[in-house]
Rosetta silent file (secondary structure, phi, psi, omega in degrees, C-alpha in Angstrom):
SEQUENCE: XXXXXXXXXXXXXXXXXXXXXXXXXXXXXXXXXXXXXXXXXXXXXXXXXXXXXXXXXXXXXXXXXXXXXXXXXXXXXXXXXXXXXXXXXXXXXXXXXXXXXXXXXXX
SCORE:     score description
SCORE:     0.000 S_00000001
   1 L     0.000  155.858  179.350   12.339   17.733  -11.579 S_00000001
   2 L  -123.936  178.708  170.288    9.879   14.866  -11.166 S_00000001
   3 L   -93.799   16.316  176.531    6.371   14.128  -12.375 S_00000001
   4 E   -99.265  138.320  176.172    5.207   14.514   -8.903 S_00000001
   5 E  -135.755  150.016  168.683    3.239   17.334   -7.515 S_00000001
   6 E   -93.808  117.256 -175.115    1.712   18.483   -4.294 S_00000001
   7 E  -112.804  139.894 -173.630   -1.782   20.051   -4.822 S_00000001
   8 E  -122.987  140.768  167.021   -3.379   22.073   -2.019 S_00000001
   9 E  -146.899  162.599  176.939   -6.834   23.209   -1.082 S_00000001
  10 E  -129.779  145.299 -178.209   -8.423   24.491    2.052 S_00000001
  11 E  -134.127  162.149 -176.653  -12.004   23.906    3.550 S_00000001
  12 L   -99.990   13.074 -178.910  -13.855   25.327    6.581 S_00000001
  13 L  -142.315  132.231 -170.004  -15.034   21.982    7.879 S_00000001
  14 H   -70.490  -37.937 -178.569  -12.984   19.149    9.291 S_00000001
  15 H   -58.501  -48.550  179.663  -15.591   16.432    8.062 S_00000001
  16 H   -60.714  -43.175 -178.025  -15.277   17.849    4.528 S_00000001
  17 H   -60.952  -38.636  177.317  -11.481   17.838    4.622 S_00000001
  18 H   -65.727  -40.359 -179.114  -11.580   14.046    5.613 S_00000001
  19 H   -62.673  -37.867 -172.603  -14.067   13.379    2.910 S_00000001
  20 H   -76.842  -44.929 -173.160  -12.015   15.202    0.166 S_00000001
  21 H   -74.962  -40.798  175.080   -8.886   13.599    1.298 S_00000001
  22 H   -64.054  -39.901  179.245  -10.215   10.071    1.659 S_00000001
  23 H   -59.018  -48.993 -179.385  -12.248   10.267   -1.555 S_00000001
  24 H   -61.935  -40.881 -179.728   -9.285   11.371   -3.653 S_00000001
  25 H   -67.627  -48.816 -178.069   -7.135    8.506   -2.264 S_00000001
  26 H   -59.893  -33.394  175.806   -9.868    5.937   -2.751 S_00000001
  27 L   -73.692   -6.030 -171.969  -10.247    7.201   -6.398 S_00000001
  28 L    59.893   22.768  172.653   -6.470    6.765   -7.007 S_00000001
  29 L   -84.164  -11.657  177.514   -6.360   10.387   -7.912 S_00000001
  30 L  -148.056  145.770 -175.373   -3.805   10.973   -5.214 S_00000001
  31 L   -76.065  -30.847 -177.342   -1.494    8.514   -3.597 S_00000001
  32 E  -160.629  169.754  175.041   -1.946   10.188   -0.210 S_00000001
  33 E  -155.504  136.946  170.603   -3.310   13.303    1.386 S_00000001
  34 E  -103.878  131.629  177.899   -2.394   15.228    4.514 S_00000001
  35 E  -112.236  118.352  173.154   -4.856   17.354    6.463 S_00000001
  36 L   -65.151  140.316  177.419   -3.296   20.047    8.379 S_00000001
  37 L   -56.797  158.356  179.282   -4.526   21.083   11.970 S_00000001
  38 L   -61.804  146.994  173.577   -6.924   24.096   11.845 S_00000001
  39 E  -137.160  162.957  174.525   -5.418   27.453   11.264 S_00000001
  40 E   -96.670  129.914  178.036   -6.888   30.934   10.970 S_00000001
  41 E  -101.916  134.411 -176.448   -7.174   32.322    7.597 S_00000001
  42 E  -125.585  136.866 -169.284   -7.521   36.086    6.964 S_00000001
  43 E  -166.846  165.445  176.590   -8.446   37.145    3.458 S_00000001
  44 E   -96.506  143.571  171.767  -10.542   39.624    1.282 S_00000001
  45 E  -146.561  118.685  178.718  -13.878   38.313    0.116 S_00000001
  46 L    44.799   62.972 -177.213  -16.284   40.487   -1.687 S_00000001
  47 L    54.175   20.526  172.793  -14.752   43.798   -0.476 S_00000001
  48 E  -127.077  154.517  174.504  -14.573   42.635    3.158 S_00000001
  49 E   -97.044  120.696 -176.020  -11.761   41.217    5.277 S_00000001
  50 E  -104.799  154.566  167.509  -12.940   37.753    6.448 S_00000001
  51 E  -131.771  140.078  176.921  -11.438   35.432    8.982 S_00000001
  52 E  -142.487  151.947  165.411  -12.048   31.606    9.063 S_00000001
  53 E   -81.651  125.020 -171.280  -11.062   28.577   10.705 S_00000001
  54 E  -138.834  159.723  177.554   -9.715   26.248    7.823 S_00000001
  55 E  -120.855  127.495  174.807   -8.056   22.852    7.318 S_00000001
  56 E   -98.478  129.330  174.143   -5.449   22.509    4.480 S_00000001
  57 E  -103.881  117.618  173.612   -5.484   19.367    2.407 S_00000001
  58 E  -104.412  122.180  179.875   -2.198   18.488    0.632 S_00000001
  59 E  -104.781  144.298  178.351   -2.513   15.742   -2.014 S_00000001
  60 E  -107.120  111.667  179.971    0.486   13.790   -3.353 S_00000001
  61 E  -147.568 -179.035  178.679   -0.111   13.027   -6.987 S_00000001
  62 E   -97.901  162.371  176.282    1.366   12.908  -10.489 S_00000001
  63 H   -57.485  -43.159 -173.819    1.272   15.619  -13.258 S_00000001
  64 H   -63.737  -28.285 -179.383   -0.795   13.112  -15.312 S_00000001
  65 H   -98.644    2.553 -179.083   -3.516   12.844  -12.676 S_00000001
  66 H   -62.225  -46.921  178.007   -3.569   16.425  -11.697 S_00000001
  67 H   -62.122  -40.349  176.229   -6.263   17.611  -14.042 S_00000001
  68 H   -71.586  -30.792  170.706   -8.668   14.959  -12.989 S_00000001
  69 H   -70.640  -32.853  177.601   -7.974   15.511   -9.326 S_00000001
  70 H   -64.469  -46.082 -178.558   -8.581   19.170   -9.678 S_00000001
  71 H   -59.266  -44.634 -178.362  -11.961   18.548  -11.449 S_00000001
  72 H   -60.874  -51.025  176.728  -12.877   15.991   -8.777 S_00000001
  73 H   -56.718  -56.952  176.676  -12.069   18.344   -5.884 S_00000001
  74 H   -44.127  -43.460 -174.247  -13.876   21.320   -7.695 S_00000001
  75 H   -76.420  -24.185  176.778  -17.030   19.408   -8.072 S_00000001
  76 H   -97.360   -3.829 -176.755  -17.147   18.455   -4.391 S_00000001
  77 L   -82.136  134.051 -173.951  -15.815   21.591   -2.835 S_00000001
  78 L   -73.254  -19.786 -178.074  -18.136   23.905   -0.691 S_00000001
  79 L   -82.037  140.950  178.280  -16.343   27.075   -1.655 S_00000001
  80 L   -65.680  -36.899  171.318  -17.495   29.418   -4.429 S_00000001
  81 L  -129.715   88.258  176.301  -13.748   29.913   -5.300 S_00000001
  82 L   -66.479  135.931  176.355  -11.782   27.254   -3.651 S_00000001
  83 L   -62.700  133.112  176.010   -7.967   27.662   -3.148 S_00000001
  84 L  -147.387  100.590 -178.013   -6.244   25.378   -5.558 S_00000001
  85 E  -123.236  148.535  174.309   -2.436   25.582   -5.809 S_00000001
  86 E  -125.298  146.081 -178.901    0.319   22.966   -6.917 S_00000001
  87 E  -124.600  124.206  172.659    3.816   22.781   -5.859 S_00000001
  88 E   -68.249  138.344  172.607    6.405   20.909   -7.997 S_00000001
  89 L   -87.801  117.102 -177.407    8.300   18.132   -6.375 S_00000001
  90 L   -96.003   -9.978 -178.557   11.896   18.668   -7.481 S_00000001
  91 L  -172.708  178.813  179.777   13.397   15.682   -5.678 S_00000001
  92 L   154.311  177.070  175.996   12.788   13.057   -3.074 S_00000001
  93 L   -64.089  141.419 -176.745   13.558    9.414   -2.336 S_00000001
  94 H   -68.929  -36.252  176.170   13.263    7.183   -5.376 S_00000001
  95 H   -54.077  -45.277  179.496   11.241    4.803   -3.283 S_00000001
  96 H   -68.503  -50.241  176.473    8.714    7.478   -2.319 S_00000001
  97 H   -59.006  -42.708  175.095    8.338    8.962   -5.761 S_00000001
  98 H   -63.609  -34.420  176.134    7.793    5.515   -7.283 S_00000001
  99 H   -57.933  -47.338  175.929    5.103    4.852   -4.575 S_00000001
 100 H   -57.825  -41.512  172.615    3.238    7.997   -5.662 S_00000001
 101 H   -56.641  -56.645 -176.386    3.440    6.903   -9.197 S_00000001
 102 H   -66.050  -38.576 -176.649    2.264    3.399   -8.551 S_00000001
 103 H   -74.164  -13.611 -174.995   -0.626    4.390   -6.212 S_00000001
 104 L  -107.548    3.628  173.993   -2.102    6.959   -8.798 S_00000001
 105 L   -75.181  124.345  177.643   -2.015    4.470  -11.663 S_00000001
 106 L   -55.256  148.563  177.946   -5.432    3.564  -12.824 S_00000001
 107 L   -73.679    0.000    0.000   -6.432   -0.047  -12.230 S_00000001
């Protein structure tokens, strides 16, 4: 196990995806972020099946920065109930894992 996590959310607007990705990196809450190409989401919402075009944002961050990143994204997210999931990073190259830690360390 490492102290690195991948945190993910989805949005229905490409500009918002870019703003959430870039803002988190600028704020040093994430070392980097990936925005996946749009996909179709199918889900239950308020007793109805909905479909939406969404973009997934994956943030590379540390366990220590995760609570602050989650709060930051939640404040800026347009969804009433945004997806927020975290995936533990169980391994990886030492150089990459060190880079994530270094880039998320507050100045």
